[in-house]
FITOR-32225 format. One record per residue: residue number from 1; x, y, z of N, C-alpha, C in turn. Coordinates in nm, 3 decimals, padded with zeros to 5 digits. Layout:
BEGIN
<site><nr>NUM</nr><n_px>X</n_px><n_py>Y</n_py><n_pz>Z</n_pz><ca_px>X</ca_px><ca_py>Y</ca_py><ca_pz>Z</ca_pz><c_px>X</c_px><c_py>Y</c_py><c_pz>Z</c_pz></site>
...
! end
This chain:
BEGIN
<site><nr>1</nr><n_px>00.072</n_px><n_py>-00.131</n_py><n_pz>-00.022</n_pz><ca_px>00.003</ca_px><ca_py>-00.010</ca_py><ca_pz>00.000</ca_pz><c_px>00.091</c_px><c_py>00.098</c_py><c_pz>-00.001</c_pz></site>
<site><nr>2</nr><n_px>00.030</n_px><n_py>00.212</n_py><n_pz>-00.072</n_pz><ca_px>00.115</ca_px><ca_py>00.360</ca_py><ca_pz>-00.055</ca_pz><c_px>00.114</c_px><c_py>00.416</c_py><c_pz>00.076</c_pz></site>
<site><nr>3</nr><n_px>00.199</n_px><n_py>00.478</n_py><n_pz>00.105</n_pz><ca_px>00.212</ca_px><ca_py>00.600</ca_py><ca_pz>00.220</ca_pz><c_px>00.118</c_px><c_py>00.704</c_py><c_pz>00.188</c_pz></site>
<site><nr>4</nr><n_px>00.074</n_px><n_py>00.743</n_py><n_pz>00.320</n_pz><ca_px>-00.048</ca_px><ca_py>00.850</ca_py><ca_pz>00.291</ca_pz><c_px>-00.018</c_px><c_py>00.980</c_py><c_pz>00.216</c_pz></site>
<site><nr>5</nr><n_px>00.107</n_px><n_py>01.028</n_py><n_pz>00.225</n_pz><ca_px>00.146</ca_px><ca_py>01.145</ca_py><ca_pz>00.143</ca_pz><c_px>00.156</c_px><c_py>01.128</c_py><c_pz>00.010</c_pz></site>
<site><nr>6</nr><n_px>00.192</n_px><n_py>01.004</n_py><n_pz>-00.046</n_pz><ca_px>00.173</ca_px><ca_py>00.956</ca_py><ca_pz>-00.178</ca_pz><c_px>00.056</c_px><c_py>00.959</c_py><c_pz>-00.252</c_pz></site>
<site><nr>7</nr><n_px>-00.015</n_px><n_py>00.886</n_py><n_pz>-00.150</n_pz><ca_px>-00.168</ca_px><ca_py>00.875</ca_py><ca_pz>-00.197</ca_pz><c_px>-00.232</c_px><c_py>00.985</c_py><c_pz>-00.209</c_pz></site>
<site><nr>8</nr><n_px>-00.229</n_px><n_py>01.101</n_py><n_pz>-00.137</n_pz><ca_px>-00.272</ca_px><ca_py>01.219</ca_py><ca_pz>-00.145</ca_pz><c_px>-00.222</c_px><c_py>01.286</c_py><c_pz>-00.244</c_pz></site>
<site><nr>9</nr><n_px>-00.114</n_px><n_py>01.280</n_py><n_pz>-00.280</n_pz><ca_px>-00.065</ca_px><ca_py>01.355</ca_py><ca_pz>-00.402</ca_pz><c_px>-00.116</c_px><c_py>01.303</c_py><c_pz>-00.529</c_pz></site>
<site><nr>10</nr><n_px>-00.118</n_px><n_py>01.158</n_py><n_pz>-00.536</n_pz><ca_px>-00.155</ca_px><ca_py>01.114</ca_py><ca_pz>-00.646</ca_pz><c_px>-00.306</c_px><c_py>01.107</c_py><c_pz>-00.670</c_pz></site>
<site><nr>11</nr><n_px>-00.381</n_px><n_py>01.108</n_py><n_pz>-00.567</n_pz><ca_px>-00.535</ca_px><ca_py>01.135</ca_py><ca_pz>-00.579</ca_pz><c_px>-00.562</c_px><c_py>01.278</c_py><c_pz>-00.624</c_pz></site>
<site><nr>12</nr><n_px>-00.456</n_px><n_py>01.365</n_py><n_pz>-00.585</n_pz><ca_px>-00.512</ca_px><ca_py>01.507</ca_py><ca_pz>-00.667</ca_pz><c_px>-00.456</c_px><c_py>01.500</c_py><c_pz>-00.812</c_pz></site>
<site><nr>13</nr><n_px>-00.357</n_px><n_py>01.445</n_py><n_pz>-00.829</n_pz><ca_px>-00.306</ca_px><ca_py>01.413</ca_py><ca_pz>-00.955</ca_pz><c_px>-00.426</c_px><c_py>01.354</c_py><c_pz>-01.051</c_pz></site>
<site><nr>14</nr><n_px>-00.490</n_px><n_py>01.243</n_py><n_pz>-00.996</n_pz><ca_px>-00.605</ca_px><ca_py>01.179</ca_py><ca_pz>-01.061</ca_pz><c_px>-00.735</c_px><c_py>01.261</c_py><c_pz>-01.071</c_pz></site>
<site><nr>15</nr><n_px>-00.739</n_px><n_py>01.360</n_py><n_pz>-00.974</n_pz><ca_px>-00.880</ca_px><ca_py>01.463</ca_py><ca_pz>-00.977</ca_pz><c_px>-00.846</c_px><c_py>01.543</c_py><c_pz>-01.084</c_pz></site>
<site><nr>16</nr><n_px>-00.735</n_px><n_py>01.623</n_py><n_pz>-01.114</n_pz><ca_px>-00.670</ca_px><ca_py>01.725</ca_py><ca_pz>-01.186</ca_pz><c_px>-00.722</c_px><c_py>01.638</c_py><c_pz>-01.343</c_pz></site>
<site><nr>17</nr><n_px>-00.660</n_px><n_py>01.551</n_py><n_pz>-01.366</n_pz><ca_px>-00.648</ca_px><ca_py>01.475</ca_py><ca_pz>-01.504</ca_pz><c_px>-00.792</c_px><c_py>01.447</c_py><c_pz>-01.534</c_pz></site>
<site><nr>18</nr><n_px>-00.880</n_px><n_py>01.411</n_py><n_pz>-01.435</n_pz><ca_px>-01.033</ca_px><ca_py>01.375</ca_py><ca_pz>-01.462</ca_pz><c_px>-01.100</c_px><c_py>01.514</c_py><c_pz>-01.477</c_pz></site>
<site><nr>19</nr><n_px>-01.061</n_px><n_py>01.608</n_py><n_pz>-01.419</n_pz><ca_px>-01.138</ca_px><ca_py>01.746</ca_py><ca_pz>-01.442</ca_pz><c_px>-01.088</c_px><c_py>01.793</c_py><c_pz>-01.597</c_pz></site>
<site><nr>20</nr><n_px>-00.980</n_px><n_py>01.771</n_py><n_pz>-01.645</n_pz><ca_px>-00.939</ca_px><ca_py>01.793</ca_py><ca_pz>-01.768</ca_pz><c_px>-00.981</c_px><c_py>01.696</c_py><c_pz>-01.864</c_pz></site>
<site><nr>21</nr><n_px>-00.993</n_px><n_py>01.597</n_py><n_pz>-01.838</n_pz><ca_px>-01.066</ca_px><ca_py>01.478</ca_py><ca_pz>-01.921</ca_pz><c_px>-01.177</c_px><c_py>01.401</c_py><c_pz>-01.879</c_pz></site>
<site><nr>22</nr><n_px>-01.267</n_px><n_py>01.460</n_py><n_pz>-01.872</n_pz><ca_px>-01.393</ca_px><ca_py>01.397</ca_py><ca_pz>-01.790</ca_pz><c_px>-01.431</c_px><c_py>01.268</c_py><c_pz>-01.862</c_pz></site>
<site><nr>23</nr><n_px>-01.399</n_px><n_py>01.279</n_py><n_pz>-01.976</n_pz><ca_px>-01.451</ca_px><ca_py>01.134</ca_py><ca_pz>-02.067</ca_pz><c_px>-01.347</c_px><c_py>01.033</c_py><c_pz>-02.073</c_pz></site>
<site><nr>24</nr><n_px>-01.253</n_px><n_py>01.069</n_py><n_pz>-02.005</n_pz><ca_px>-01.149</ca_px><ca_py>00.951</ca_py><ca_pz>-02.006</ca_pz><c_px>-01.199</c_px><c_py>00.776</c_py><c_pz>-01.957</c_pz></site>
<site><nr>25</nr><n_px>-01.144</n_px><n_py>00.716</n_py><n_pz>-02.009</n_pz><ca_px>-01.178</ca_px><ca_py>00.581</ca_py><ca_pz>-01.961</ca_pz><c_px>-01.037</c_px><c_py>00.555</c_py><c_pz>-01.874</c_pz></site>
<site><nr>26</nr><n_px>-01.058</n_px><n_py>00.507</n_py><n_pz>-01.741</n_pz><ca_px>-00.945</ca_px><ca_py>00.492</ca_py><ca_pz>-01.642</ca_pz><c_px>-00.922</c_px><c_py>00.335</c_py><c_pz>-01.640</c_pz></site>
<site><nr>27</nr><n_px>-00.789</n_px><n_py>00.326</n_py><n_pz>-01.651</n_pz><ca_px>-00.753</ca_px><ca_py>00.166</ca_py><ca_pz>-01.658</ca_pz><c_px>-00.604</c_px><c_py>00.153</c_py><c_pz>-01.618</c_pz></site>
<site><nr>28</nr><n_px>-00.527</n_px><n_py>00.028</n_py><n_pz>-01.628</n_pz><ca_px>-00.402</ca_px><ca_py>00.004</ca_py><ca_pz>-01.645</ca_pz><c_px>-00.331</c_px><c_py>-00.012</c_py><c_pz>-01.757</c_pz></site>
<site><nr>29</nr><n_px>-00.212</n_px><n_py>00.065</n_py><n_pz>-01.770</n_pz><ca_px>-00.134</ca_px><ca_py>00.038</ca_py><ca_pz>-01.902</ca_pz><c_px>00.004</c_px><c_py>00.023</c_py><c_pz>-01.805</c_pz></site>
<site><nr>30</nr><n_px>00.087</n_px><n_py>-00.103</n_py><n_pz>-01.862</n_pz><ca_px>00.205</ca_px><ca_py>-00.101</ca_py><ca_pz>-01.832</ca_pz><c_px>00.217</c_px><c_py>-00.112</c_py><c_pz>-01.644</c_pz></site>
<site><nr>31</nr><n_px>00.097</n_px><n_py>-00.146</n_py><n_pz>-01.609</n_pz><ca_px>00.090</ca_px><ca_py>-00.180</ca_py><ca_pz>-01.458</ca_pz><c_px>00.076</c_px><c_py>-00.078</c_py><c_pz>-01.367</c_pz></site>
<site><nr>32</nr><n_px>00.040</n_px><n_py>00.053</n_py><n_pz>-01.414</n_pz><ca_px>00.005</ca_px><ca_py>00.161</ca_py><ca_pz>-01.348</ca_pz><c_px>-00.132</c_px><c_py>00.236</c_py><c_pz>-01.418</c_pz></site>
<site><nr>33</nr><n_px>-00.173</n_px><n_py>00.317</n_py><n_pz>-01.320</n_pz><ca_px>-00.306</ca_px><ca_py>00.407</ca_py><ca_pz>-01.365</ca_pz><c_px>-00.295</c_px><c_py>00.464</c_py><c_pz>-01.506</c_pz></site>
<site><nr>34</nr><n_px>-00.376</n_px><n_py>00.451</n_py><n_pz>-01.580</n_pz><ca_px>-00.386</ca_px><ca_py>00.527</ca_py><ca_pz>-01.716</ca_pz><c_px>-00.491</c_px><c_py>00.582</c_py><c_pz>-01.772</c_pz></site>
<site><nr>35</nr><n_px>-00.504</n_px><n_py>00.690</n_py><n_pz>-01.832</n_pz><ca_px>-00.622</ca_px><ca_py>00.756</ca_py><ca_pz>-01.874</ca_pz><c_px>-00.637</c_px><c_py>00.768</c_py><c_pz>-02.017</c_pz></site>
<site><nr>36</nr><n_px>-00.745</n_px><n_py>00.681</n_py><n_pz>-02.111</n_pz><ca_px>-00.747</ca_px><ca_py>00.659</ca_py><ca_pz>-02.228</ca_pz><c_px>-00.870</c_px><c_py>00.756</c_py><c_pz>-02.293</c_pz></site>
<site><nr>37</nr><n_px>-00.865</n_px><n_py>00.818</n_py><n_pz>-02.404</n_pz><ca_px>-00.958</ca_px><ca_py>00.870</ca_py><ca_pz>-02.482</ca_pz><c_px>-00.950</c_px><c_py>00.804</c_py><c_pz>-02.600</c_pz></site>
<site><nr>38</nr><n_px>-01.074</n_px><n_py>00.748</n_py><n_pz>-02.648</n_pz><ca_px>-01.079</ca_px><ca_py>00.672</ca_py><ca_pz>-02.754</ca_pz><c_px>-00.978</c_px><c_py>00.588</c_py><c_pz>-02.806</c_pz></site>
<site><nr>39</nr><n_px>-00.939</n_px><n_py>00.510</n_py><n_pz>-02.694</n_pz><ca_px>-00.844</ca_px><ca_py>00.400</ca_py><ca_pz>-02.708</ca_pz><c_px>-00.705</c_px><c_py>00.425</c_py><c_pz>-02.672</c_pz></site>
<site><nr>40</nr><n_px>-00.685</n_px><n_py>00.568</n_py><n_pz>-02.673</n_pz><ca_px>-00.540</ca_px><ca_py>00.616</ca_py><ca_pz>-02.712</ca_pz><c_px>-00.509</c_px><c_py>00.648</c_py><c_pz>-02.534</c_pz></site>
<site><nr>41</nr><n_px>-00.389</n_px><n_py>00.590</n_py><n_pz>-02.475</n_pz><ca_px>-00.348</ca_px><ca_py>00.657</ca_py><ca_pz>-02.359</ca_pz><c_px>-00.302</c_px><c_py>00.787</c_py><c_pz>-02.359</c_pz></site>
<site><nr>42</nr><n_px>-00.353</n_px><n_py>00.868</n_py><n_pz>-02.273</n_pz><ca_px>-00.296</ca_px><ca_py>01.011</ca_py><ca_pz>-02.286</ca_pz><c_px>-00.211</c_px><c_py>01.075</c_py><c_pz>-02.160</c_pz></site>
<site><nr>43</nr><n_px>-00.256</n_px><n_py>00.998</n_py><n_pz>-02.052</n_pz><ca_px>-00.200</ca_px><ca_py>01.040</ca_py><ca_pz>-01.933</ca_pz><c_px>-00.197</c_px><c_py>00.907</c_py><c_pz>-01.824</c_pz></site>
<site><nr>44</nr><n_px>-00.079</n_px><n_py>00.950</n_py><n_pz>-01.741</n_pz><ca_px>-00.068</ca_px><ca_py>00.809</ca_py><ca_pz>-01.638</ca_pz><c_px>00.004</c_px><c_py>00.870</c_py><c_pz>-01.545</c_pz></site>
<site><nr>45</nr><n_px>00.013</n_px><n_py>00.772</n_py><n_pz>-01.423</n_pz><ca_px>00.126</ca_px><ca_py>00.817</ca_py><ca_pz>-01.321</ca_pz><c_px>00.156</c_px><c_py>00.691</c_py><c_pz>-01.229</c_pz></site>
<site><nr>46</nr><n_px>00.265</n_px><n_py>00.708</n_py><n_pz>-01.164</n_pz><ca_px>00.303</ca_px><ca_py>00.597</ca_py><ca_pz>-01.105</ca_pz><c_px>00.390</c_px><c_py>00.662</c_py><c_pz>-00.981</c_pz></site>
<site><nr>47</nr><n_px>00.409</n_px><n_py>00.583</n_py><n_pz>-00.857</n_pz><ca_px>00.473</ca_px><ca_py>00.606</ca_py><ca_pz>-00.738</ca_pz><c_px>00.578</c_px><c_py>00.510</c_py><c_pz>-00.748</c_pz></site>
<site><nr>48</nr><n_px>00.703</n_px><n_py>00.588</n_py><n_pz>-00.674</n_pz><ca_px>00.828</ca_px><ca_py>00.528</ca_py><ca_pz>-00.658</ca_pz><c_px>00.866</c_px><c_py>00.537</c_py><c_pz>-00.531</c_pz></site>
<site><nr>49</nr><n_px>00.962</n_px><n_py>00.498</n_py><n_pz>-00.460</n_pz><ca_px>01.032</ca_px><ca_py>00.508</ca_py><ca_pz>-00.336</ca_pz><c_px>01.049</c_px><c_py>00.655</c_py><c_pz>-00.294</c_pz></site>
<site><nr>50</nr><n_px>01.127</n_px><n_py>00.716</n_py><n_pz>-00.381</n_pz><ca_px>01.166</ca_px><ca_py>00.834</ca_py><ca_pz>-00.355</ca_pz><c_px>01.074</c_px><c_py>01.000</c_py><c_pz>-00.424</c_pz></site>
<site><nr>51</nr><n_px>01.014</n_px><n_py>00.937</n_py><n_pz>-00.520</n_pz><ca_px>00.943</ca_px><ca_py>01.044</ca_py><ca_pz>-00.574</ca_pz><c_px>00.822</c_px><c_py>00.979</c_py><c_pz>-00.675</c_pz></site>
<site><nr>52</nr><n_px>00.749</n_px><n_py>01.074</n_py><n_pz>-00.741</n_pz><ca_px>00.632</ca_px><ca_py>01.036</ca_py><ca_pz>-00.800</ca_pz><c_px>00.643</c_px><c_py>01.074</c_py><c_pz>-00.957</c_pz></site>
<site><nr>53</nr><n_px>00.599</n_px><n_py>01.002</n_py><n_pz>-01.044</n_pz><ca_px>00.568</ca_px><ca_py>01.033</ca_py><ca_pz>-01.208</ca_pz><c_px>00.445</c_px><c_py>01.036</c_py><c_pz>-01.266</c_pz></site>
<site><nr>54</nr><n_px>00.479</n_px><n_py>01.151</n_py><n_pz>-01.333</n_pz><ca_px>00.360</ca_px><ca_py>01.176</ca_py><ca_pz>-01.458</ca_pz><c_px>00.423</c_px><c_py>01.117</c_py><c_pz>-01.570</c_pz></site>
<site><nr>55</nr><n_px>00.315</n_px><n_py>01.023</n_py><n_pz>-01.648</n_pz><ca_px>00.374</ca_px><ca_py>00.959</ca_py><ca_pz>-01.756</ca_pz><c_px>00.282</c_px><c_py>00.995</c_py><c_pz>-01.857</c_pz></site>
<site><nr>56</nr><n_px>00.343</n_px><n_py>01.083</n_py><n_pz>-01.974</n_pz><ca_px>00.261</ca_px><ca_py>01.109</ca_py><ca_pz>-02.083</ca_pz><c_px>00.237</c_px><c_py>01.001</c_py><c_pz>-02.207</c_pz></site>
<site><nr>57</nr><n_px>00.290</n_px><n_py>00.888</n_py><n_pz>-02.167</n_pz><ca_px>00.251</ca_px><ca_py>00.789</ca_py><ca_pz>-02.275</ca_pz><c_px>00.317</c_px><c_py>00.824</c_py><c_pz>-02.416</c_pz></site>
<site><nr>58</nr><n_px>00.421</n_px><n_py>00.934</n_py><n_pz>-02.445</n_pz><ca_px>00.455</ca_px><ca_py>00.933</ca_py><ca_pz>-02.566</ca_pz><c_px>00.594</c_px><c_py>01.033</c_py><c_pz>-02.529</c_pz></site>
<site><nr>59</nr><n_px>00.698</n_px><n_py>00.966</n_py><n_pz>-02.591</n_pz><ca_px>00.831</ca_px><ca_py>01.038</ca_py><ca_pz>-02.580</ca_pz><c_px>00.852</c_px><c_py>01.173</c_py><c_pz>-02.659</c_pz></site>
<site><nr>60</nr><n_px>00.721</n_px><n_py>01.213</n_py><n_pz>-02.701</n_pz><ca_px>00.751</ca_px><ca_py>01.348</ca_py><ca_pz>-02.789</ca_pz><c_px>00.674</c_px><c_py>01.481</c_py><c_pz>-02.718</c_pz></site>
<site><nr>61</nr><n_px>00.615</n_px><n_py>01.464</n_py><n_pz>-02.605</n_pz><ca_px>00.542</ca_px><ca_py>01.550</ca_py><ca_pz>-02.550</ca_pz><c_px>00.637</c_px><c_py>01.647</c_py><c_pz>-02.455</c_pz></site>
<site><nr>62</nr><n_px>00.732</n_px><n_py>01.606</n_py><n_pz>-02.394</n_pz><ca_px>00.834</ca_px><ca_py>01.670</ca_py><ca_pz>-02.324</ca_pz><c_px>00.911</c_px><c_py>01.771</c_py><c_pz>-02.405</c_pz></site>
<site><nr>63</nr><n_px>00.986</n_px><n_py>01.752</n_py><n_pz>-02.503</n_pz><ca_px>01.037</ca_px><ca_py>01.835</ca_py><ca_pz>-02.576</ca_pz><c_px>00.980</c_px><c_py>01.967</c_py><c_pz>-02.619</c_pz></site>
<site><nr>64</nr><n_px>00.864</n_px><n_py>01.942</n_py><n_pz>-02.625</n_pz><ca_px>00.750</ca_px><ca_py>02.061</ca_py><ca_pz>-02.662</ca_pz><c_px>00.715</c_px><c_py>02.150</c_py><c_pz>-02.540</c_pz></site>
<site><nr>65</nr><n_px>00.779</n_px><n_py>02.102</n_py><n_pz>-02.431</n_pz><ca_px>00.747</ca_px><ca_py>02.186</ca_py><ca_pz>-02.307</ca_pz><c_px>00.847</c_px><c_py>02.199</c_py><c_pz>-02.203</c_pz></site>
<site><nr>66</nr><n_px>00.977</n_px><n_py>02.225</n_py><n_pz>-02.302</n_pz><ca_px>01.121</ca_px><ca_py>02.238</ca_py><ca_pz>-02.241</ca_pz><c_px>01.097</c_px><c_py>02.360</c_py><c_pz>-02.125</c_pz></site>
<site><nr>67</nr><n_px>01.063</n_px><n_py>02.458</n_py><n_pz>-02.168</n_pz><ca_px>01.048</ca_px><ca_py>02.570</ca_py><ca_pz>-02.061</ca_pz><c_px>00.960</c_px><c_py>02.540</c_py><c_pz>-01.955</c_pz></site>
<site><nr>68</nr><n_px>00.857</n_px><n_py>02.488</n_py><n_pz>-01.980</n_pz><ca_px>00.747</ca_px><ca_py>02.465</ca_py><ca_pz>-01.864</ca_pz><c_px>00.805</c_px><c_py>02.362</c_py><c_pz>-01.746</c_pz></site>
<site><nr>69</nr><n_px>00.915</n_px><n_py>02.263</n_py><n_pz>-01.820</n_pz><ca_px>00.952</ca_px><ca_py>02.167</ca_py><ca_pz>-01.750</ca_pz><c_px>01.089</c_px><c_py>02.196</c_py><c_pz>-01.675</c_pz></site>
<site><nr>70</nr><n_px>01.130</n_px><n_py>02.296</n_py><n_pz>-01.692</n_pz><ca_px>01.257</ca_px><ca_py>02.350</ca_py><ca_pz>-01.625</ca_pz><c_px>01.251</c_px><c_py>02.312</c_py><c_pz>-01.467</c_pz></site>
<site><nr>71</nr><n_px>01.346</n_px><n_py>02.273</n_py><n_pz>-01.407</n_pz><ca_px>01.330</ca_px><ca_py>02.231</ca_py><ca_pz>-01.262</ca_pz><c_px>01.268</c_px><c_py>02.102</c_py><c_pz>-01.235</c_pz></site>
<site><nr>72</nr><n_px>01.237</n_px><n_py>02.020</n_py><n_pz>-01.311</n_pz><ca_px>01.183</ca_px><ca_py>01.901</ca_py><ca_pz>-01.313</ca_pz><c_px>01.290</c_px><c_py>01.792</c_py><c_pz>-01.365</c_pz></site>
<site><nr>73</nr><n_px>01.305</n_px><n_py>01.664</n_py><n_pz>-01.299</n_pz><ca_px>01.373</ca_px><ca_py>01.586</ca_py><ca_pz>-01.376</ca_pz><c_px>01.277</c_px><c_py>01.485</c_py><c_pz>-01.472</c_pz></site>
<site><nr>74</nr><n_px>01.344</n_px><n_py>01.495</n_py><n_pz>-01.571</n_pz><ca_px>01.258</ca_px><ca_py>01.389</ca_py><ca_pz>-01.682</ca_pz><c_px>01.334</c_px><c_py>01.291</c_py><c_pz>-01.734</c_pz></site>
<site><nr>75</nr><n_px>01.292</n_px><n_py>01.182</n_py><n_pz>-01.778</n_pz><ca_px>01.334</ca_px><ca_py>01.092</ca_py><ca_pz>-01.899</ca_pz><c_px>01.254</c_px><c_py>01.115</c_py><c_pz>-02.019</c_pz></site>
<site><nr>76</nr><n_px>01.264</n_px><n_py>01.018</n_py><n_pz>-02.126</n_pz><ca_px>01.188</ca_px><ca_py>01.022</ca_py><ca_pz>-02.230</ca_pz><c_px>01.035</c_px><c_py>01.008</c_py><c_pz>-02.221</c_pz></site>
<site><nr>77</nr><n_px>01.016</n_px><n_py>00.920</n_py><n_pz>-02.109</n_pz><ca_px>00.874</ca_px><ca_py>00.869</ca_py><ca_pz>-02.066</ca_pz><c_px>00.813</c_px><c_py>00.913</c_py><c_pz>-01.931</c_pz></site>
<site><nr>78</nr><n_px>00.888</n_px><n_py>01.008</n_py><n_pz>-01.852</n_pz><ca_px>00.825</ca_px><ca_py>01.005</ca_py><ca_pz>-01.710</ca_pz><c_px>00.908</c_px><c_py>01.159</c_py><c_pz>-01.674</c_pz></site>
<site><nr>79</nr><n_px>00.788</n_px><n_py>01.210</n_py><n_pz>-01.600</n_pz><ca_px>00.831</ca_px><ca_py>01.353</ca_py><ca_pz>-01.555</ca_pz><c_px>00.836</c_px><c_py>01.321</c_py><c_pz>-01.384</c_pz></site>
<site><nr>80</nr><n_px>00.942</n_px><n_py>01.323</n_py><n_pz>-01.310</n_pz><ca_px>00.947</ca_px><ca_py>01.293</ca_py><ca_pz>-01.175</ca_pz><c_px>00.931</c_px><c_py>01.432</c_py><c_pz>-01.110</c_pz></site>
<site><nr>81</nr><n_px>00.835</n_px><n_py>01.400</n_py><n_pz>-00.991</n_pz><ca_px>00.790</ca_px><ca_py>01.519</ca_py><ca_pz>-00.900</ca_pz><c_px>00.816</c_px><c_py>01.468</c_py><c_pz>-00.762</c_pz></site>
<site><nr>82</nr><n_px>00.814</n_px><n_py>01.589</n_py><n_pz>-00.655</n_pz><ca_px>00.828</ca_px><ca_py>01.542</ca_py><ca_pz>-00.528</ca_pz><c_px>00.689</c_px><c_py>01.461</c_py><c_pz>-00.445</c_pz></site>
<site><nr>83</nr><n_px>00.705</n_px><n_py>01.405</n_py><n_pz>-00.358</n_pz><ca_px>00.602</ca_px><ca_py>01.311</ca_py><ca_pz>-00.297</ca_pz><c_px>00.499</c_px><c_py>01.410</c_py><c_pz>-00.244</c_pz></site>
<site><nr>84</nr><n_px>00.545</n_px><n_py>01.531</n_py><n_pz>-00.189</n_pz><ca_px>00.482</ca_px><ca_py>01.637</ca_py><ca_pz>-00.136</ca_pz><c_px>00.467</c_px><c_py>01.769</c_py><c_pz>-00.207</c_pz></site>
<site><nr>85</nr><n_px>00.508</n_px><n_py>01.726</n_py><n_pz>-00.333</n_pz><ca_px>00.476</ca_px><ca_py>01.867</ca_py><ca_pz>-00.421</ca_pz><c_px>00.418</c_px><c_py>01.835</c_py><c_pz>-00.561</c_pz></site>
<site><nr>86</nr><n_px>00.279</n_px><n_py>01.855</n_py><n_pz>-00.537</n_pz><ca_px>00.182</ca_px><ca_py>01.836</ca_py><ca_pz>-00.654</ca_pz><c_px>00.225</c_px><c_py>01.887</c_py><c_pz>-00.776</c_pz></site>
<site><nr>87</nr><n_px>00.201</n_px><n_py>01.853</n_py><n_pz>-00.882</n_pz><ca_px>00.203</ca_px><ca_py>01.917</ca_py><ca_pz>-01.047</ca_pz><c_px>00.120</c_px><c_py>02.033</c_py><c_pz>-01.026</c_pz></site>
<site><nr>88</nr><n_px>00.145</n_px><n_py>02.138</n_py><n_pz>-01.070</n_pz><ca_px>00.059</ca_px><ca_py>02.255</ca_py><ca_pz>-01.087</ca_pz><c_px>-00.044</c_px><c_py>02.219</c_py><c_pz>-01.196</c_pz></site>
<site><nr>89</nr><n_px>-00.172</n_px><n_py>02.235</n_py><n_pz>-01.183</n_pz><ca_px>-00.271</ca_px><ca_py>02.233</ca_py><ca_pz>-01.276</ca_pz><c_px>-00.241</c_px><c_py>02.285</c_py><c_pz>-01.415</c_pz></site>
<site><nr>90</nr><n_px>-00.199</n_px><n_py>02.402</n_py><n_pz>-01.451</n_pz><ca_px>-00.157</ca_px><ca_py>02.449</ca_py><ca_pz>-01.569</ca_pz><c_px>-00.055</c_px><c_py>02.356</c_py><c_pz>-01.613</c_pz></site>
<site><nr>91</nr><n_px>00.034</n_px><n_py>02.321</n_py><n_pz>-01.549</n_pz><ca_px>00.127</ca_px><ca_py>02.211</ca_py><ca_pz>-01.625</ca_pz><c_px>00.068</c_px><c_py>02.087</c_py><c_pz>-01.674</c_pz></site>
<site><nr>92</nr><n_px>-00.034</n_px><n_py>02.024</n_py><n_pz>-01.608</n_pz><ca_px>-00.093</ca_px><ca_py>01.911</ca_py><ca_pz>-01.613</ca_pz><c_px>-00.176</c_px><c_py>01.940</c_py><c_pz>-01.727</c_pz></site>
<site><nr>93</nr><n_px>-00.246</n_px><n_py>02.061</n_py><n_pz>-01.743</n_pz><ca_px>-00.322</ca_px><ca_py>02.098</ca_py><ca_pz>-01.842</ca_pz><c_px>-00.248</c_px><c_py>02.115</c_py><c_pz>-01.998</c_pz></site>
<site><nr>94</nr><n_px>-00.122</n_px><n_py>02.161</n_py><n_pz>-01.956</n_pz><ca_px>-00.047</ca_px><ca_py>02.157</ca_py><ca_pz>-02.098</ca_pz><c_px>00.010</c_px><c_py>02.042</c_py><c_pz>-02.135</c_pz></site>
<site><nr>95</nr><n_px>00.050</n_px><n_py>01.950</n_py><n_pz>-02.052</n_pz><ca_px>00.121</ca_px><ca_py>01.802</ca_py><ca_pz>-02.091</ca_pz><c_px>-00.015</c_px><c_py>01.735</c_py><c_pz>-02.166</c_pz></site>
<site><nr>96</nr><n_px>-00.140</n_px><n_py>01.748</n_py><n_pz>-02.101</n_pz><ca_px>-00.231</ca_px><ca_py>01.657</ca_py><ca_pz>-02.156</ca_pz><c_px>-00.280</c_px><c_py>01.752</c_py><c_pz>-02.298</c_pz></site>
<site><nr>97</nr><n_px>-00.256</n_px><n_py>01.854</n_py><n_pz>-02.309</n_pz><ca_px>-00.321</ca_px><ca_py>01.899</ca_py><ca_pz>-02.438</ca_pz><c_px>-00.193</c_px><c_py>01.872</c_py><c_pz>-02.541</c_pz></site>
<site><nr>98</nr><n_px>-00.080</n_px><n_py>01.890</n_py><n_pz>-02.522</n_pz><ca_px>00.023</ca_px><ca_py>01.855</ca_py><ca_pz>-02.611</ca_pz><c_px>00.003</c_px><c_py>01.687</c_py><c_pz>-02.658</c_pz></site>
<site><nr>99</nr><n_px>-00.014</n_px><n_py>01.610</n_py><n_pz>-02.554</n_pz><ca_px>-00.033</ca_px><ca_py>01.452</ca_py><ca_pz>-02.594</ca_pz><c_px>-00.163</c_px><c_py>01.444</c_py><c_pz>-02.690</c_pz></site>
<site><nr>100</nr><n_px>-00.285</n_px><n_py>01.524</n_py><n_pz>-02.637</n_pz><ca_px>-00.386</ca_px><ca_py>01.514</ca_py><ca_pz>-02.698</ca_pz><c_px>-00.387</c_px><c_py>01.557</c_py><c_pz>-02.845</c_pz></site>
<site><nr>101</nr><n_px>-00.323</n_px><n_py>01.650</n_py><n_pz>-02.895</n_pz><ca_px>-00.260</ca_px><ca_py>01.705</ca_py><ca_pz>-03.008</ca_pz><c_px>-00.191</c_px><c_py>01.588</c_py><c_pz>-03.108</c_pz></site>
<site><nr>102</nr><n_px>-00.110</n_px><n_py>01.525</n_py><n_pz>-03.025</n_pz><ca_px>-00.032</ca_px><ca_py>01.433</ca_py><ca_pz>-03.095</ca_pz><c_px>-00.140</c_px><c_py>01.279</c_py><c_pz>-03.146</c_pz></site>
<site><nr>103</nr><n_px>-00.193</n_px><n_py>01.255</n_py><n_pz>-03.018</n_pz><ca_px>-00.304</ca_px><ca_py>01.141</ca_py><ca_pz>-03.043</ca_pz><c_px>-00.424</c_px><c_py>01.175</c_py><c_pz>-03.138</c_pz></site>
<site><nr>104</nr><n_px>-00.439</n_px><n_py>01.285</n_py><n_pz>-03.149</n_pz><ca_px>-00.561</ca_px><ca_py>01.343</ca_py><ca_pz>-03.248</ca_pz><c_px>-00.535</c_px><c_py>01.438</c_py><c_pz>-03.307</c_pz></site>
<site><nr>105</nr><n_px>-00.455</n_px><n_py>01.447</n_py><n_pz>-03.424</n_pz><ca_px>-00.422</ca_px><ca_py>01.559</ca_py><ca_pz>-03.519</ca_pz><c_px>-00.528</c_px><c_py>01.606</c_py><c_pz>-03.576</c_pz></site>
<site><nr>106</nr><n_px>-00.538</n_px><n_py>01.758</n_py><n_pz>-03.599</n_pz><ca_px>-00.670</ca_px><ca_py>01.810</ca_py><ca_pz>-03.629</ca_pz><c_px>-00.679</c_px><c_py>01.780</c_py><c_pz>-03.800</c_pz></site>
! end
């Protein structure tokens, strides 16, 4: 089971994602919570021993948001953030907007 601080921060992130994507199907992808739109995974998250991760399910989201992500540790597939430091809502909105644009080009 997750420690309370991790659970609280991830519950907040889940709520934020659902406010941005109320139509999302919630499920599990690669063993962690994921949010899908029309069958495509748009966002997810995971808990680790010393940090939490936001998962965009695309390696090409972060390069488009380099300025916004300054100060965060990233790999191609994960944005790490502190256990007691929830991601700001405007950042989550941008991450999801970029991923939606990729998944469903106009």
